[in-house]
C-alpha positions, 0 to 999 in steps of 0.5 A, spaced: 495 456 141 494 459 134 502 461 132 509 458 131 513 462 136 521 460 135 522 462 143 519 455 145 522 450 140 527 446 144 533 444 139 537 437 139 536 431 143 531 436 146 527 437 141 526 429 140 524 428 146 519 433 148 513 428 146 515 422 150 517 427 156 510 425 158 507 418 156 501 420 151 500 415 145 498 419 138 492 416 134 491 418 127 483 419 124 486 419 117 478 418 113 479 416 107 475 422 105 468 420 103 467 416 109 464 419 115 470 423 116 465 430 117 460 425 122 466 423 126 469 430 127 462 433 129 460 427 134 468 428 138 466 435 138 460 435 141 463 429 146 469 433 147 467 434 155 467 426 156 473 425 152 477 430 156 475 427 163 477 420 160 484 423 158 482 425 150 485 429 146 482 431 139 485 435 134 480 436 128 481 439 121 479 447 124 486 446 129 491 442 124 489 445 117 490 453 121 495 452 126 499 444 127 500 443 120 501 450 115 507 448 112 508 441 113 506 439 106 509 440 100 505 446 096 505 452 091 508 457 094 515 460 092 521 459 096 522 464 102 528 462 106 524 460 112 524 453 112 517 453 112 518 445 113 523 444 119 518 450 122 512 446 121 516 440 124 517 444 131 511 447 131 507 440 132 513 437 136 512 443 141 504 442 141 503 436 141 509 437 148 504 441 151 498 435 150 502 431 153 504 437 159 497 437 160 496 429 162 492 427 156 494 419 155 492 420 147 492 425 143 487 423 136 488 427 130 483 427 125 483 430 118 483 427 112 487 431 108 493 428 111 493 423 105 492 428 100 485 430 097 480 428 092 482 433 087 489 431 086 486 424 086 481 425 081 487 429 078 492 423 078 486 419 076 489 413 082 488 413 090 492 417 095 499 416 089 502 420 095 500 418 102 507 414 103 510 421 102 506 425 107 505 420 112 512 420 113 512 428 114 507 427 120 511 421 122 517 425 123 513 432 125 510 427 131 518 424 132 516 417 129 511 417 135 504 415 133 503 408 135 496 408 131 493 409 125 484 408 123 483 408 115 476 407 113 475 405 106 470 404 100 468 401 095 472 404 090 466 405 085 461 409 089 468 411 092 470 415 087 463 417 084 461 421 092 469 425 090 467 426 083 460 428 085 462 433 091 467 437 086 462 438 081 458 441 087 465 446 089 465 448 081 469 443 078 468 442 071 464 435 070 471 429 069 470 427 062 468 419 060 475 418 059 478 420 067 473 414 069 475 409 063 482 410 066 480 409 074 476 403 072 483 400 070 487 402 074 491 396 079 492 401 085 487 400 090 487 400 097 491 393 099 497 399 095 494 404 099 495 401 106 502 398 103 505 404 102 502 406 109 505 401 112 512 403 109 511 411 112 509 408 120 513 402 120 512 402 128 505 404 128 498 400 128 494 400 122 487 398 123 482 398 117 475 400 117 470 398 112 465 405 111 459 399 108 460 397 116 461 403 120 458 409 116 454 414 120 456 411 126 462 415 130 462 411 137 463 404 133 469 409 130 473 411 136 472 405 140 475 401 135 481 406 134 482 407 141 480 400 144 475 402 148 469 405 150 466 411 147 461 415 148 454 413 147 452 417 139 444 419 140 445 423 134 444 418 128 446 425 124 450 423 116 453 429 114 456 432 108 453 426 104 454 427 096 449 431 093 445 428 088 443 429 081 438 434 081 442 438 086 448 438 081 443 439 075 441 446 081 449 447 081 450 446 074 445 451 071 447 456 077 454 456 075 452 457 067 453 450 065 448 445 062 444 440 067 444 436 061 451 434 062 448 429 068 444 424 067 435 425 068 431 423 074 433 422 082 438 419 086 445 418 086 450 420 081 454 413 078 458 415 072 461 408 071 459 404 065 457 396 069 463 394 066 467 400 069 463 398 075 464 391 075 472 391 075 473 396 081 467 392 085 472 384 082 479 390 086 475 392 091 473 384 093 480 382 092 482 388 097 477 385 103 480 378 102 488 380 103 485 384 109 481 378 111 487 374 109 491 378 115 495 383 110 502 380 110 502 382 117 501 390 115 493 392 117 489 389 121 481 389 119 476 391 124 468 387 122 463 389 127 460 382 127 453 385 131 452 390 126 453 385 120 447 380 123 443 386 124 443 389 118 447 390 111 444 397 110 444 402 114 437 406 119 431 409 115 434 416 118 441 416 117 439 414 108 434 421 109 439 426 114 444 429 112 447 436 111 441 440 113 439 437 119 446 439 121 444 445 125 447 447 131 453 441 131 458 447 130 459 449 136 466 445 141 465 443 148 470 444 151 477 445 150 482 440 148 489 440 147 
């Protein structure tokens, strides 16, 4: 179903009960951005047939952004009297009910834009300021029947650096040094993001995964999300990695901008000063300590002890492979709900 027709929409009590008519868990993979979401979504598409046989359906960004969520979140479009938000809620519930009627026991929805966008975070100079409101809308659209949420967290100095590199590569101006100073002094961290998320979804189990442990390992991420064994990922790809400094300088030159705005040399662009990096690292350590101590009962931190003992860095092939190795990965296997 690519569109939405009122002819298929239940109303009143019938609408509220459609998802529950057949038992199906709704699980949200929220990202965050720059934590291997593209790799995970390609992995899910590649294993669609196997997962379907296990009763697991999957909605990725190519579906949610085109035919499921449009109109669900506030946007710049002018009001036209059609009650876009109410229509969007009805559409989500009908599509979820149809997935349940197919006999699926799980529906995993993966779209990092559910919690906001990197560009919006940069503009606000703060980590996902609207996550609570946005997830409250998602919860309402699914009739409050979201059972589990998966969120990946990452060291904020590297997360913001990756976000900045991605936005510059897409043609946005290089953020001013003042932007990174303000960001480094913000008190809001992943603990606050998780607290907002818990308030929006008080009945959902929140699973938190450190990017540093699960990067490039979509099968392990799926196991943590579903609580059971997942198909083994044999591709060892890490897609949509941040462009490095040489690539960013190429982008600026192609745009007619001055590549000298960026530091010389190879490697990752790190726009924070050592002092700013230290502040962000301290905040992240506090957040991880809070999660390890139980997160006040709001969330659970998954720590892969086997991976921690095996190595503290990514395997060499995952450090050298990226978006250029994505040939043949854009196909869909099967027709999931």
